[in-house]
N, C-alpha and C positions, 0 to 999 in steps of 0.2 A: 704478813709480807706486804710491802708497799704496793706492788703491782699485781696483786692477786685478784683485783676486782676491775681490771681494765675493761672487760666485756661483761655486760650484765646478762641476766637470764630472762628478761622481759621481752626483748626483741633480738633477733639475730642481726649480725653485722650486715648481712645481705639485704636488710630492710632498706638500705640507702639506694640499692640498685633500681628500685621502682622510680626513682627521680632522675634516671639517665636522660629523659627528654629535656630536662632543665638545662643541663650543661651543654647538650648538643644544640639546642635552640639558641642559647646564649652565644656559643662560639660561632656558629654559622651566621647568625644575624649580625654580630659584632664585626666579623670579617668583611661581610658584604657592605655594611653601613660605613665602616671606616674607609674602605676603598672609595665609596661614593662621596663621603665627606672630604676626602683628599681632593677629588676632582672639583667639587663645589668651592672649596676654600681657595684653590688656585685660580679658578675662574673669577671669583669675586674679589680676589686680592686680600683675603684674610690669611695673612702669613706672619710669621715671627721673624722680624728682621734683626740680624746680629748688630751688637753695639760695641763689641770688642772690650766690654767691661764685665758685665754679668753674663750676657748672651754671646758666647764665643764661637758658635757654629759659623761656618764659612758662607753659606748661602741662605736666603730666605726659605723657611720651611712652613708648610701648610699647618694651620690650626684646625680646630673642630673635631679632633680625634675623640674628645670626651663625649660628643654626641653619638659617635659610633658605638662607644662602650655603653652609653645609656640605652640605645636601641637593643643591643645584645642583652643587657640586664633585664630590660622590659620584656623581651621575648621569653627569657628564661623564667621570669616570675609568672607570666601568663601560662606557660607550659605547666608550671607547678600548680597553679590554681586549677587548671583543667584536670590534672590528675587527682586533686583533692575533692573534686565534686562528689557529693553524696555522703561524705563523711559527716559524722555527728558534730564535729568541732569546726566544720567548714566556715560558718559565719565569723567566728573569731579569727581564724587564720586568714580569711578573705580581708577582713578589716585591717589586720596587722600588715599583711603583705602590700596592700594598696597604700596604706599610710607610709610605709617605708619607701615604696616606689615614688609616691608623690613628693616626699621630702627630698629624695635623691634628684628628682626632676627639677625641683626648685633650686637646689644647690648647683646643679649643672647649668641651669639657666642664668643664675647670678655669675657663674664662672664665664659663660659665653659673653655676657655684657662686659665683664672685666677684660677679657681677651681682646674685645673689639674697641672698647672706649677707655680702658684703664681707669676704673673707678677708684675712689678712695678706700683705704683699709676699713674705715668705720662703716662704709656702705656695704662692703663685703660681709663684715661681721653681722650687720643688720639682716642681710639676706640669709645668713646661716641660722640666725635665731628664728626667722620665719620658717625655715626648713625644719628646725627642731620642733616647732609647734605642730607640724604635720604628724610627728610621732606621738606627741602628747594627745592630740585630738583623736588619734586612732587607738589610744589606750596602751601604747608601747611605753611602759614605765617600769622602773626598777621596783623590786619588792624588798622593802626594808624590814620585813617581819623577822627574817632569819637573824639579822643583826640585833634587832630589838630583843629577841628571845634570849640571845647570848647574855644580854645585860638585864634580863628579867624585866623588860619594859613592854607594856602593851601598846601596839601601834594600830590606830584605827585607819579606816580607808581615807578619811580626810587628811590625817597627818601624813600618810604615805603619799598622797597627792601633793601636799604642800612641800614635802621634801623632794619628791620626784621631779617636779617641774624644773627647779634650778639645776638639779643633777643632770637632766637630759640636755638642757641648754649648754652647760659647761662641757659635757662630754662631746656634744656635736661640734661646738666651736673649737675645742681643743684638737680633736682627731682630724677635723676637716683642714685646719690650718697646718697641722703637722705633716700631712701628706702633700699639701700644697707646697710647703717649703722643701720637701724632698724631691720635687719634680724639677731636676736641674740637669740631668744627663740622659742621653738616649737609652731607653729601656729600663732606667733605674726605678722610677716610681711604679711603673706597671709590673715589673718583675718582683719587686719587694712586696707589692700588694698581693700578687699571686701566691707567694710563699706564705704570707700571713693568712690568706684565705684558705689555703690547704690545711694549715695548722688548726685554724678555727673550725674547719670541716671535721677534722679528727676529733676535736673537743665535742662538736655537735653529735657526731655518730656515737661517741662514748656515752653521752647523756641519753641519747635515744635508745641504746640497748638496755638502759635502766628504766625506760618509759618515764623520764623525769617530768614531762609535760605533754599532755595529749595534743595540744595545738602548738606549743612552743617548739617541740622537736622538729616537726616538718617545716615550720617557718625558718628556723635557724639553718636547717639543711638546704632549703631552697635558696635562701639568700647567699649562702656560701658557694653553692654550685653555680648560681647565676653570676656571682662576682668573679669566680675563677674562669668560667667560660667567656665572659665579656672581656676580661683582661687578656686572655690567650688569643682571642680573635683580633685584638688590637696590636699585640706585641710584634707580629711579623712586619708591620709597617713602621714600628717605632725602634727596632733594633738599629744599632749604629751601622752606617749613617742613616739617621731617621728620615723617613719620607713624610711623616706627619707627627705633630706633637698633640698630646692630649689637652694641653693648655690648662688654665684654671678650671675650665668646664669639667675636664676629666679628673684632675686631682681633688677638686672639691666634691665631686660625685663619689669617688672612691673613699675619701675620708668620711663622708657622711654614712656610707654603707657600713664601714668598719665601726663607726660610732653606734649605729643601730644594733650591730652584733654585740658590742659591749653591753648595751642595755638589756638585750635578750639574755646574755650570760648572767647579768646582775640579777635577773629573775630567779636564778638558781642558787644565789647566795654569794657572799663575799669571795669565797675561794675561787669560784669560776670567773668572776670579774677580774680578780687580781692575776689569775693565770693568763687570761686573754690580754691584759695590759702588758705583761711580760713578753708575750708573743709579739706585741706591737712595739717592742723595745727600741728598734733602730730609729723610727720616725720620732719617738719621744726624745731619744738622746740627741738627735740632730737638731731638733727644735730648741731644746734646752741649751745646747752648746751655742747656737746662733744668738739666742736672747741674752744669755749670761755674758757672752763675748762682747756683744754690743754695749751692754750695761756697764761692765767694768772698764771698758775703753771709752766710755762716755760718748757713744755714737748713737744716732737715731735708731730706735728699736724697729721701726717699720720701713727702713730704707734697705733694700736688698743689697747684698754684697757677696764677695767670693769667700766667705768665711764658713760656709757649711762644711761638714766633714768631708763630703765627696769633692768639693772644690779644693780644699786644702790638700787632699791626696794628690790631685792632678797638679797643683802648684808646687808640690814637692817632688814631682818627676814621675809619678805613677801614671801609666797610660790609661786612657779613658776606659777601654774594655776591661782592663785589669781592675780598675777602681770599681766598676759596676759589679764585677765578679766578687770582689772583696765584700761589697755591701750585701750581695746576695748571701754570701757565706755568713756574715754577721747576723743577718735576718734569720737564717736557718738555725744559727746557734741560739738566738733568743727564742725561736719557736720551740726548739727541743727543750730548753729550760722551762718554758711555759707549760708544755705538755707534761713534763715530769712533775712540775709544781701542782698541777691539777690533781695528781694522785696522792699527795701527802695530806696529812691531817690539817684541817682548816686553821688551827691555831699557829701552825708553823708558816703558813703562806705569807703573811706580812713580813716575817723575818727574811724569807727567801727573796722577796721583792726588794726590800731595803738593801740587802747584801748585793744583789745583782746590779742595781742602779748606782750604789755607792762605788763598787768596783769599776763600773763603766765611767763614772765621773772622774775617778782617780786616774784612769788611763788617759782620758781626754786632757786632764790637767798636766800630767807628766809629759805627754807628747807635744805640749805647747799649742794645742788647738784653740786655746782661749786668747792667744796673743793676736795682735792686729797690726798691719802696716797700711796706713792711709785709710780713707773712708771705705773703700771697697776691696782692699787688698788683703790676702791671707799672708800669714808668716811664711816666708820662703825657706825651703830646706836645701840641703846640699845637693839634691838631685836636680835642682832647677838649672835651666840654661841661662 
């Protein structure tokens, strides 16, 4: 049967309960820090001003929400480290968790600079590359041995490192910018990330029941719980009408954390990496839609517009709250498909991934999401006023 090995016999599912302080610390710290960041941002005038083009909110809204999420995430990681003290694998877990937190902090800091000074895209990407090297220096790298074994090829440590460095950089830059582009509506990016985090937590718990990695299992679990707690602490302030935005600081932080999880899953083999990529399907689809749409309409790739999937839904007459709910539902659908994919044989996983994204692309094309009106306009539907 496909689902007869969902729960392993090496650890009970309740193993994850020991990490409850992680999500609790992350939630409470994020909630308090976000409230404080809102006060500070308003006092210092660090606000997002509407421009009636891309930024369509009615009044200036405080930035710095990403710093609140970072505080929550940091508190969760510290709680996780405290709980792991004394374990034989603690040195490796300590190095990995601090490396991931350091990289997330760098990504968040670059985002803060962009929120305040509006830096160039190439400068943002440069900062993301620096953040990626925090993972590399901490030893958070994919393991290509499983792939090489399938082709009967021997992979040495040096070869794994040579292949791993560009892999980490590409994954970090890709995931970070995907969530950055998805941050366009109240509660959208945070809610989508929460759903993705929950799905990845389920993948992590499944692997943990099989004792797949003595130090990888707790690291994955702690990062997922910290991510979920941090986002849920921020969401009460970001629901429509938003009182604070996460800004690039938050979206780049969340994207980096998801990228780190991709790499941690890649340590378990291609099947787990591809399953987690499917879970991340909506941000990937939205990013691909935006880039392809700009390219085929011969528009600048790095000039923001109202052509994202969520923008086009609103421009076609779907209310904001309903649009966000639809995006949550689509994220949940991708998450379910990803979870199911993790339970099938590895040789079928690439086929499932190709089919999922091919069908997604066909829907985008058939619905006219690749068409454009003007530099920043989306194709308007019959529901527009």
